[in-house]
BATI-786285 format. One record per residue (C-alpha): residue number from 1; y, x, z. Coordinates in Angstrom, 2 decimals, padded with zeros to 5 digits. Layout:
! BATI-786285
+-----+---------+---------+---------+
: num :      py :      px :      pz :
+-----+---------+---------+---------+
: NUM :       Y :       X :       Z :
...
+-----+---------+---------+---------+
This chain:
! BATI-786285
+-----+---------+---------+---------+
: num :      py :      px :      pz :
+-----+---------+---------+---------+
:   1 :  108.28 : -021.99 : -008.23 :
:   2 :  108.83 : -025.34 : -006.88 :
:   3 :  107.78 : -026.42 : -003.56 :
:   4 :  105.04 : -028.66 : -004.95 :
:   5 :  103.52 : -025.86 : -006.97 :
:   6 :  103.32 : -023.70 : -003.92 :
:   7 :  101.96 : -026.51 : -001.71 :
:   8 :  099.26 : -027.55 : -004.18 :
:   9 :  097.22 : -024.31 : -003.93 :
:  10 :  097.51 : -024.37 : -000.13 :
:  11 :  096.34 : -027.99 : -000.01 :
:  12 :  093.57 : -027.23 : -002.45 :
:  13 :  092.48 : -024.21 : -000.36 :
:  14 :  092.61 : -026.31 :  002.83 :
:  15 :  090.56 : -029.07 :  001.17 :
:  16 :  088.02 : -026.56 : -000.08 :
:  17 :  087.82 : -024.94 :  003.36 :
:  18 :  087.33 : -028.32 :  005.03 :
:  19 :  084.69 : -029.27 :  002.46 :
:  20 :  082.93 : -025.93 :  002.98 :
:  21 :  082.99 : -026.33 :  006.78 :
:  22 :  081.73 : -029.93 :  006.51 :
:  23 :  078.95 : -029.00 :  004.08 :
:  24 :  077.96 : -025.99 :  006.23 :
:  25 :  077.70 : -028.21 :  009.35 :
:  26 :  075.83 : -030.85 :  007.38 :
:  27 :  073.41 : -028.26 :  006.03 :
:  28 :  072.95 : -026.69 :  009.44 :
:  29 :  072.31 : -030.12 :  011.03 :
:  30 :  069.86 : -031.02 :  008.25 :
:  31 :  068.05 : -027.69 :  008.69 :
:  32 :  067.88 : -028.15 :  012.46 :
:  33 :  066.56 : -031.70 :  012.00 :
:  34 :  063.96 : -030.52 :  009.48 :
:  35 :  062.91 : -027.69 :  011.82 :
:  36 :  062.67 : -030.10 :  014.77 :
:  37 :  060.65 : -032.55 :  012.64 :
:  38 :  058.28 : -029.79 :  011.49 :
:  39 :  057.89 : -028.53 :  015.07 :
:  40 :  057.20 : -032.06 :  016.34 :
:  41 :  054.63 : -032.63 :  013.59 :
:  42 :  052.92 : -029.30 :  014.36 :
:  43 :  052.85 : -030.10 :  018.08 :
:  44 :  051.49 : -033.60 :  017.37 :
:  45 :  048.80 : -032.17 :  015.07 :
:  46 :  047.84 : -029.55 :  017.66 :
:  47 :  047.77 : -032.21 :  020.40 :
:  48 :  045.54 : -034.39 :  018.20 :
:  49 :  043.11 : -031.48 :  017.67 :
:  50 :  043.08 : -030.76 :  021.40 :
:  51 :  042.43 : -034.45 :  022.14 :
:  52 :  039.56 : -034.55 :  019.64 :
:  53 :  038.11 : -031.34 :  021.07 :
:  54 :  038.40 : -032.76 :  024.60 :
:  55 :  036.70 : -036.01 :  023.56 :
:  56 :  033.89 : -034.05 :  021.88 :
:  57 :  033.43 : -031.95 :  025.02 :
:  58 :  033.38 : -035.06 :  027.21 :
:  59 :  030.88 : -036.74 :  024.90 :
:  60 :  028.64 : -033.65 :  024.91 :
:  61 :  028.92 : -033.34 :  028.69 :
:  62 :  028.14 : -037.04 :  029.15 :
:  63 :  025.09 : -036.71 :  026.92 :
:  64 :  023.87 : -033.68 :  028.88 :
:  65 :  024.36 : -035.58 :  032.15 :
:  66 :  022.41 : -038.58 :  030.78 :
:  67 :  019.58 : -036.30 :  029.62 :
:  68 :  019.55 : -034.51 :  032.97 :
:  69 :  019.43 : -037.81 :  034.88 :
:  70 :  016.59 : -039.00 :  032.68 :
:  71 :  014.68 : -035.77 :  033.26 :
:  72 :  015.25 : -036.02 :  037.01 :
:  73 :  013.98 : -039.60 :  037.01 :
:  74 :  010.87 : -038.45 :  035.13 :
:  75 :  010.38 : -035.64 :  037.67 :
:  76 :  010.67 : -038.13 :  040.53 :
:  77 :  008.05 : -040.41 :  038.95 :
:  78 :  005.78 : -037.40 :  038.43 :
:  79 :  006.25 : -036.34 :  042.05 :
:  80 :  005.42 : -039.85 :  043.27 :
:  81 :  002.25 : -039.93 :  041.14 :
:  82 :  001.18 : -036.54 :  042.49 :
:  83 :  001.90 : -037.61 :  046.09 :
:  84 : -000.28 : -040.70 :  045.66 :
:  85 : -003.17 : -038.51 :  044.48 :
:  86 : -003.04 : -036.08 :  047.43 :
:  87 : -005.34 : -038.12 :  049.71 :
:  88 : -007.81 : -038.48 :  046.83 :
:  89 : -008.26 : -034.72 :  046.59 :
:  90 : -008.00 : -033.76 :  050.29 :
:  91 : -010.21 : -036.37 :  052.02 :
:  92 : -013.53 : -036.32 :  050.14 :
:  93 : -015.50 : -034.10 :  047.80 :
:  94 : -018.79 : -034.01 :  045.84 :
:  95 : -021.19 : -031.14 :  046.24 :
:  96 : -022.59 : -031.89 :  042.76 :
:  97 : -021.34 : -034.10 :  039.94 :
:  98 : -024.14 : -036.62 :  040.60 :
:  99 : -023.72 : -036.84 :  044.39 :
: 100 : -021.72 : -039.45 :  046.30 :
: 101 : -018.32 : -038.46 :  047.68 :
: 102 : -018.48 : -037.30 :  051.27 :
: 103 : -015.83 : -036.30 :  053.81 :
: 104 : -014.28 : -032.94 :  053.08 :
: 105 : -015.02 : -030.33 :  055.75 :
: 106 : -012.04 : -029.35 :  057.85 :
: 107 : -009.81 : -026.74 :  056.30 :
: 108 : -008.14 : -024.53 :  058.86 :
: 109 : -005.00 : -022.47 :  058.51 :
: 110 : -003.72 : -019.93 :  060.98 :
: 111 : -000.19 : -019.67 :  062.32 :
: 112 :  000.05 : -016.38 :  060.43 :
: 113 : -000.79 : -018.17 :  057.18 :
: 114 :  001.93 : -020.76 :  057.83 :
: 115 :  004.43 : -018.03 :  058.75 :
: 116 :  003.70 : -016.05 :  055.58 :
: 117 :  003.80 : -019.19 :  053.45 :
: 118 :  007.23 : -020.09 :  054.82 :
: 119 :  008.52 : -016.52 :  054.48 :
: 120 :  007.28 : -016.42 :  050.88 :
: 121 :  009.41 : -019.35 :  049.78 :
: 122 :  012.59 : -018.64 :  051.70 :
: 123 :  014.17 : -015.42 :  052.90 :
: 124 :  016.15 : -017.53 :  055.37 :
: 125 :  012.89 : -018.34 :  057.16 :
: 126 :  012.06 : -014.72 :  057.91 :
: 127 :  010.70 : -014.50 :  061.44 :
: 128 :  011.39 : -011.68 :  063.85 :
: 129 :  008.71 : -009.19 :  064.83 :
: 130 :  009.21 : -010.12 :  068.51 :
: 131 :  008.65 : -013.48 :  070.16 :
: 132 :  012.20 : -014.52 :  071.04 :
: 133 :  011.34 : -017.97 :  072.37 :
: 134 :  012.47 : -018.52 :  075.98 :
: 135 :  009.70 : -018.50 :  078.54 :
: 136 :  009.16 : -020.68 :  081.60 :
: 137 :  011.70 : -018.61 :  083.50 :
: 138 :  014.31 : -019.23 :  080.79 :
: 139 :  014.36 : -015.58 :  079.72 :
: 140 :  013.82 : -014.55 :  076.12 :
: 141 :  010.43 : -013.02 :  075.49 :
: 142 :  010.10 : -009.43 :  074.33 :
: 143 :  006.43 : -009.36 :  073.37 :
: 144 :  005.63 : -008.47 :  069.78 :
: 145 :  003.78 : -010.96 :  067.64 :
: 146 :  000.20 : -009.90 :  067.96 :
: 147 : -002.76 : -010.44 :  065.72 :
: 148 : -003.92 : -013.12 :  068.18 :
: 149 : -000.66 : -015.04 :  067.62 :
: 150 : -001.12 : -014.71 :  063.88 :
: 151 : -004.72 : -015.90 :  064.06 :
: 152 : -004.11 : -019.02 :  066.19 :
: 153 : -005.06 : -022.25 :  064.45 :
: 154 : -002.20 : -024.22 :  062.97 :
: 155 : -002.04 : -028.01 :  062.69 :
: 156 : -001.34 : -027.60 :  058.98 :
: 157 : -003.60 : -029.64 :  056.69 :
: 158 : -004.38 : -029.31 :  052.97 :
: 159 : -002.40 : -032.48 :  052.33 :
: 160 :  000.65 : -030.95 :  054.04 :
: 161 :  000.56 : -028.04 :  051.60 :
: 162 :  000.19 : -030.35 :  048.61 :
: 163 :  003.05 : -032.59 :  049.78 :
: 164 :  005.24 : -029.53 :  050.23 :
: 165 :  004.38 : -027.93 :  046.91 :
: 166 :  004.89 : -031.25 :  045.11 :
: 167 :  008.42 : -031.57 :  046.53 :
: 168 :  009.11 : -027.86 :  046.04 :
: 169 :  007.83 : -027.98 :  042.45 :
: 170 :  010.03 : -031.00 :  041.69 :
: 171 :  013.01 : -029.16 :  043.16 :
: 172 :  012.31 : -026.06 :  041.05 :
: 173 :  011.86 : -028.16 :  037.91 :
: 174 :  015.11 : -030.01 :  038.65 :
: 175 :  016.99 : -026.72 :  039.04 :
: 176 :  015.43 : -025.45 :  035.82 :
: 177 :  016.46 : -028.67 :  034.03 :
: 178 :  020.03 : -028.24 :  035.28 :
: 179 :  020.12 : -024.65 :  034.08 :
: 180 :  018.71 : -025.53 :  030.66 :
: 181 :  021.17 : -028.41 :  030.38 :
: 182 :  024.09 : -026.14 :  031.26 :
: 183 :  022.93 : -023.50 :  028.75 :
: 184 :  022.59 : -026.16 :  026.02 :
: 185 :  026.06 : -027.55 :  026.79 :
: 186 :  027.67 : -024.10 :  026.73 :
: 187 :  025.86 : -023.22 :  023.50 :
: 188 :  027.14 : -026.43 :  021.85 :
: 189 :  030.63 : -025.83 :  023.23 :
: 190 :  030.72 : -022.26 :  021.89 :
: 191 :  029.51 : -023.39 :  018.46 :
: 192 :  032.37 : -025.91 :  018.25 :
: 193 :  035.02 : -023.56 :  019.58 :
: 194 :  036.30 : -021.04 :  017.01 :
+-----+---------+---------+---------+
């Protein structure tokens, strides 16, 4: 066997090994590039879906805020209309449908009525059973609230009650509108979210 005959298979094996190594690296690089491209496309698609979902949520939230602001404005107008009518219904009255309006007799409320009214609408306004106001000597009183204290005349007028209930009613309706708006938003959000 001549030297060339022996060298030719070695060179051929070396060439084939080099070609195999080169093609393996090329294939591996191509596979890595394809995997990276597919991953980037999947991330981009997912990001696009998230962006669309976010924009839909923002649009729905903005619409709910607009509707809530509109409802609040309507409540404010209603409250103003009611406030303007208070004097009309607390100053004069008619004893019969045919009679002329005449001054409304005085309507008296006791301090006990005012206390109960305030306690009814707010637990924070609960009053103690004892009179804790400081006296002339600067000491805190220890007398219990008696029936006489409860029955003292208050300066409260019918119009005061109507002004309060008008504001309180508007506040309650505003809170209700906020709650309904939040429920509607969450319902829409849950319907869109799988």
